[in-house]
Structures are given as structure tokens and as C-alpha cells.
C-alpha positions, 0 to 999 in steps of 0.5 A, spaced: 499 499 500 501 506 498 500 512 499 498 520 495 506 522 495 509 515 493 511 513 500 509 506 503 504 507 507 506 503 514 499 500 518 498 503 524 501 498 530 498 501 536 502 508 538 510 507 537 514 508 543 517 513 548 524 516 544 530 520 550 527 526 545 525 532 550 522 535 547 513 538 551 511 538 545 505 531 543 508 528 537 502 529 532 504 536 533 512 536 535 510 534 525 506 539 523 510 543 527 517 540 523 513 539 516 510 546 516 517 549 516 520 543 511 515 547 506 516 554 507 523 552 506 523 548 500 518 546 499 510 541 499 512 537 493 520 536 495 519 533 502 517 527 502 516 524 511 523 521 511 525 529 510 521 530 517 522 524 520 530 527 520 528 533 522 525 531 529 529 525 529 526 519 530 523 513 524 518 514 519 515 510 522 514 514 527 510 518 523 505 515 520 503 513 527 499 520 526 499 522 518 498 516 513 501 520 508 505 528 506 497 530 503 495 528 511 500 534 515 499 539 510 491 538 509 492 538 516 496 545 517 491 547 511 485 546 517 489 549 522 488 556 518 480 557 513 478 553 518 477 559 525 479 564 518 472 562 515 468 561 521 469 568 524 469 570 517 463 569 517 459 573 523 464 580 521 461 580 514 455 581 517 456 584 524 454 591 527 460 597 524 462 601 519 465 596 512 471 598 513 471 596 522 470 589 521 474 590 514 479 591 519 476 587 524 476 580 518 484 581 516 487 582 523 484 577 525 487 572 520 494 574 519 493 573 527 492 566 525 496 564 520 502 568 523 501 569 531 500 561 532 506 555 532 507 554 524 511 557 519 505 556 513 509 561 509 508 554 504 500 557 502 503 562 498 507 559 494 502 552 493 502 549 485 495 548 482 495 542 482 497 541 489 491 545 491 486 543 488 488 537 493 486 540 497 479 543 494 475 542 500 480 546 505 480 551 498 472 551 499 473 553 506 478 558 503 472 561 500 468 563 505 473 569 506 475 572 501 468 572 499 467 576 506 472 580 504 468 580 497 463 584 500 465 588 504 469 591 500 463 591 496 458 595 501 464 600 503 465 601 495 457 602 495 457 608 500 463 612 500 467 610 504 472 606 500 475 607 493 471 606 488 475 600 485 474 593 482 473 590 489 476 583 484 482 588 484 482 590 493 481 582 494 487 582 489 491 587 494 488 586 500 489 578 499 497 580 496 499 583 504 496 578 507 500 572 504 506 580 506 505 576 512 506 570 512 512 572 507 515 576 513 513 572 519 517 567 516 524 570 514 522 574 521 519 571 525 514 575 527 509 581 524 504 586 528 497 583 525 494 591 527 499 594 522 497 589 517 489 591 518 491 598 518 494 598 512 489 594 508 484 600 510 486 605 508 489 602 501 481 602 501 479 608 502 477 614 499 480 620 501 473 625 498 469 621 503 462 624 503 458 621 505 455 617 512 450 612 511 456 607 512 457 609 519 
């Protein structure tokens, strides 16, 4: 039996024996952290389960106990991002407040989830079209966030709070800031979600705004 990466999938025979490695992390969490770092350094397609095992200091069967293959690890990391962000996007799209305030909150929360968690998720920005199609179910959840951004932009444009931009262009600009935040996290280890959110809103704000129906 082989996984989608072509590597043999071992049958589970119970939890692997504990090792002498000094770590406070649960094995599954340790795998995800090391995998995310490797994905972000060398890409998903170039990473094998053996690479992840070697970076942790265990054998490949110890990885198979927790994840069937590379795709399962990638899916777990993507789920970490989109599950909470999708739920927050649904709430933010219909919450009270101006479009700019809600967009600020939406971007800040998403960037905080992406950059202040335990994983280096820079690899998300580099997923190929083929890799993205493999995780289409996760992508459908991510669509909720993009739709919420587009809706808030359209509302802001309609009431004059945002400059009259094509919502698709505005969404691309906001997404670019999010990916920029991921790169900063990868390169420097820290990023301020509040600064990213303020920049996203200010880039769309209409300097000639006169109407107040957004309030």
C-alpha cells in the first residue's frame, strides 16, 4: 500500500514507543511544526516524510502513526488556518459597524491566526495549482474569507467609505498584504497583525469621502 506521495504507508500497530528526546510537545504537534518549517523552506513537493522524521530525530514509522502521508499533514496545517478564519469571516460579514471597521477586524484576525500561531505557514503562498486542487475541500472553506472581504469592500465602495475600486482588485490587494505578512513571519519570525489590518483599510479608504451612510 502506498500514499499519494508514492511512499509506503505502514499499518498502525499502536502508539510508537516514547523516545529520550527532550520536548514538551505532543508528537502530532511536533510533526506539524517541523513539517511546516520544511514546507516553507523547500516546498511541499520537495518534502518527504523521511525528511520530516529526520528533522525531528525519529523514524518514518513514527510519523505514519499520526499521519498517513504528506497530504494529510498539509491538510491538517491548512485546516488550522481556514476553520477559524472561515467562521470569523461569516460573523464579520454581517456584524454591526462600518465596512472599514469590519474589514479591519477580519484582516487582523486572519493575519494573527496565520502569523502568531506555532507554524511557519509561508508555504501556503507557494502551493502550486496542482497542489491546491488536491486540497480543494480546504480551499472551499477559504473561499468564505475571500467572499467576506469582497462583500465588505463592495459595501464600503457603495457608501463612499472606500475608493471606487473593482472588488476583485481590492481583494487581490488585501490578499497580497496577507501573503506579505506570511513572508515576514517566515523571514523575521514576527509580524504585527494590527499594522497589516490598518494598512489594508488605509489602502482602500476614499480620501474624498463625504457620505456618512456607512456609519
